[in-house]
C-alpha positions as CSV (number, residue, x, y, z in Angstrom):
1,S,129.2,30.7,150.8
2,L,132.0,29.1,152.8
3,A,135.0,30.8,154.4
4,Y,138.0,29.4,156.2
5,T,140.4,31.2,158.5
6,F,143.8,29.4,158.6
7,H,144.7,30.0,162.3
8,D,143.1,32.2,164.9
9,R,140.4,34.9,164.5
10,L,141.7,36.6,167.7
11,L,144.8,37.7,165.9
12,R,147.3,37.0,168.7
13,D,150.6,38.9,168.6
14,E,152.7,35.7,168.5
15,V,151.0,34.5,165.2
16,R,150.6,37.9,163.6
17,S,154.1,37.7,162.1
18,R,153.2,34.5,160.1
19,F,151.2,34.9,157.0
20,A,149.0,31.9,157.6
21,G,148.4,33.1,161.1
22,N,145.6,35.5,160.2
23,A,144.8,34.7,156.5
24,F,141.5,33.6,155.3
25,V,140.0,32.3,152.1
26,D,136.4,32.4,151.1
27,F,134.4,30.7,148.3
28,G,130.9,31.8,147.4
29,L,128.1,30.7,145.0
30,G,124.9,32.7,144.9
31,A,122.9,35.2,142.9
32,Q,123.5,38.8,141.6
33,F,120.8,41.3,140.8
34,L,121.0,44.1,138.2
35,L,119.1,47.4,138.0
36,A,120.0,49.3,134.8
37,S,118.3,52.0,132.8
38,G,118.8,53.4,129.3
39,F,120.2,51.6,126.3
40,Y,121.1,48.5,128.2
41,G,118.2,48.6,130.6
42,T,116.2,46.1,132.6
43,Q,113.0,48.1,132.1
44,G,109.9,46.0,132.1
45,M,111.6,43.3,134.2
46,S,111.0,42.6,137.9
47,F,114.0,43.1,140.2
48,L,114.1,39.3,141.0
49,S,114.0,38.3,137.3
50,S,117.3,39.9,136.7
51,A,119.1,37.5,139.1
52,D,121.5,34.9,137.8
53,P,124.3,32.7,139.4
54,A,127.4,34.5,140.8
55,L,130.6,32.8,141.8
56,R,133.5,34.3,143.8
57,L,136.8,33.3,145.3
58,G,138.6,35.6,147.8
59,L,141.9,35.7,149.8
60,G,142.3,38.1,152.6
61,Y,144.4,39.0,155.7
62,W,143.6,40.5,159.0
63,F,146.4,43.0,160.0
64,S,144.7,43.8,163.3
65,P,141.6,42.9,165.1
66,G,139.7,45.6,163.3
67,F,141.3,45.9,159.8
68,A,141.7,43.5,156.9
69,L,142.3,43.5,153.2
70,R,140.6,41.1,150.8
71,A,141.1,40.5,147.1
72,T,138.3,38.7,145.3
73,A,137.7,37.3,141.8
74,N,134.1,37.2,140.6
75,L,132.2,35.6,137.7
76,A,128.5,36.3,137.2
77,S,125.7,36.9,134.6
78,N,122.5,38.8,134.6
79,S,119.3,38.7,132.7
80,M,118.4,41.9,130.7
81,A,115.5,42.8,128.4
82,P,116.4,45.7,126.2
83,Y,114.0,46.1,123.3
84,G,111.9,43.4,124.8
85,T,114.5,40.8,123.9
86,R,115.9,38.8,126.9
87,F,119.7,38.7,127.0
88,K,122.4,37.4,129.4
89,N,124.9,40.1,130.5
90,V,128.1,38.2,131.3
91,M,130.5,39.6,133.8
92,A,134.0,38.9,135.2
93,S,135.8,41.1,137.7
94,G,138.3,41.6,140.3
95,R,137.9,43.5,143.5
96,L,140.0,44.8,146.4
97,D,138.2,45.4,149.7
98,A,139.1,47.0,153.0
99,L,137.2,45.5,156.0
100,F,136.9,47.6,159.2
101,N,135.4,46.5,162.5
102,P,134.9,49.7,164.7
103,Y,134.2,47.8,167.9
104,R,137.2,45.6,167.8
105,H,139.5,48.4,166.6
106,F,138.6,50.8,169.4
107,T,138.1,48.3,172.3
108,G,140.5,45.5,171.4
109,R,137.9,42.9,172.3
110,A,137.1,40.0,170.1
111,S,134.8,38.0,172.4
112,N,131.5,39.6,171.4
113,R,129.1,37.3,169.5
114,F,127.7,39.9,167.2
115,N,130.0,41.9,164.8
116,I,129.6,44.4,162.0
117,N,132.4,44.8,159.4
118,A,132.1,47.8,157.2
119,I,133.4,47.1,153.6
120,A,134.6,49.6,151.0
121,G,136.6,48.7,147.8
122,W,137.1,49.2,144.1
123,E,136.0,46.8,141.4
124,Y,137.3,46.5,137.8
125,G,135.8,44.1,135.4
126,Y,134.6,43.0,132.0
127,M,131.0,42.5,130.8
128,V,129.2,41.9,127.5
129,K,126.2,44.2,126.7
130,Y,123.3,43.8,124.3
131,D,123.1,45.5,120.9
132,P,120.6,44.9,118.2
133,N,123.4,44.0,115.8
134,A,125.9,42.2,117.9
135,P,127.0,41.8,121.6
136,V,129.1,44.7,122.8
137,P,132.1,43.8,125.1
138,T,133.2,46.6,127.5
139,T,135.2,47.1,130.7
140,Y,133.8,48.8,133.8
141,D,135.0,50.1,137.1
142,G,133.6,51.7,140.2
143,L,133.2,51.9,143.9
144,S,131.9,48.8,145.8
145,A,130.6,49.0,149.4
146,G,128.7,46.8,151.9
147,L,128.3,45.4,155.3
148,Q,129.2,42.1,156.8
149,L,126.9,41.1,159.6
150,R,128.3,38.2,161.7
151,Y,127.2,36.0,164.6
152,D,129.7,33.7,166.4
153,Y,127.8,30.5,166.9
154,D,130.6,28.9,168.9
155,K,134.4,29.2,169.3
156,N,135.1,27.7,165.8
157,T,132.2,28.8,163.6
158,A,130.4,32.0,162.7
159,L,127.4,32.8,160.4
160,Y,127.4,35.9,158.3
161,V,125.3,37.9,155.8
162,E,127.0,40.4,153.4
163,P,124.9,42.7,151.3
164,R,126.8,44.9,148.8
165,V,126.3,47.3,146.0
166,T,128.8,48.2,143.1
167,L,128.5,51.3,141.0
168,A,129.7,49.9,137.7
169,G,130.5,52.7,135.3
170,F,131.4,52.0,131.6
171,D,131.7,53.8,128.2
172,R,129.9,52.6,125.1
173,E,130.4,53.7,121.5
174,T,127.4,55.3,119.8
175,K,126.7,56.5,116.2
176,D,126.4,60.2,117.2
177,K,129.7,60.4,119.3
178,D,132.7,58.4,120.3
179,S,131.5,57.3,123.7
180,D,128.6,57.6,126.1
181,Y,129.1,57.1,129.8
182,S,126.5,54.7,131.5
183,R,126.3,53.1,134.9
184,D,124.8,49.9,136.2
185,Y,124.0,49.3,139.9
186,L,124.9,45.8,140.9
187,F,123.3,44.3,144.1
188,S,124.4,41.2,145.7
189,L,123.7,39.3,149.0
190,T,125.9,36.6,150.4
191,A,125.1,34.4,153.3
192,G,127.6,32.0,154.6
193,L,129.4,30.0,157.3
194,E,133.0,30.6,158.5
195,Y,135.2,28.1,160.2
196,Y,138.2,29.2,162.5
197,D,141.1,26.9,163.0
198,G,142.0,28.4,166.4
199,Y,140.8,29.0,169.9
200,R,138.8,31.6,171.7
201,C,139.8,33.9,174.6
202,D,138.1,36.9,176.3
203,R,140.4,39.7,175.4
204,L,143.1,40.4,172.9
205,P,146.6,41.1,174.4
206,A,147.5,44.8,174.7
């Protein structure tokens, strides 16, 4: 995964009024895991065997040293094995996240090398489920949460790892009733490099 911050991660007051001052864009290519039970389950499969490629593109903005919003578009698939038949579960989604850094929010300092950003958001998407007769398209939505663990390698680059889980709830039609609510648990792990087009100082202005 690669991320690029347009100007300055230290979020100086004099650049905060310009959109490009604290905007960032990230591009990621990795794997997504699926743990599902019931009609559309992954029973009999190992956790790792459910993994398939996942692609994402996000755009965000730091409103303060400790708070940001990020909108992300995602495309992924997962392997499933209902009824013993292997099937690809195709997914496309959009997600809005809030990122919060408690240390920077309460201290105003941005010079520490290690950082933890708490992430919470809402995801809405489309996926194709397996049915013995034909694939079943459905929409889903649910809470998504995770952590972003960061290490500032030098004044312009940082390394990060971002584990996350999404509670993807959806309805499916059945023969006995109009719909039946189900839920998938989507796990993802992103590791990446971020580049800052700015400079480093010891403390943010008051």
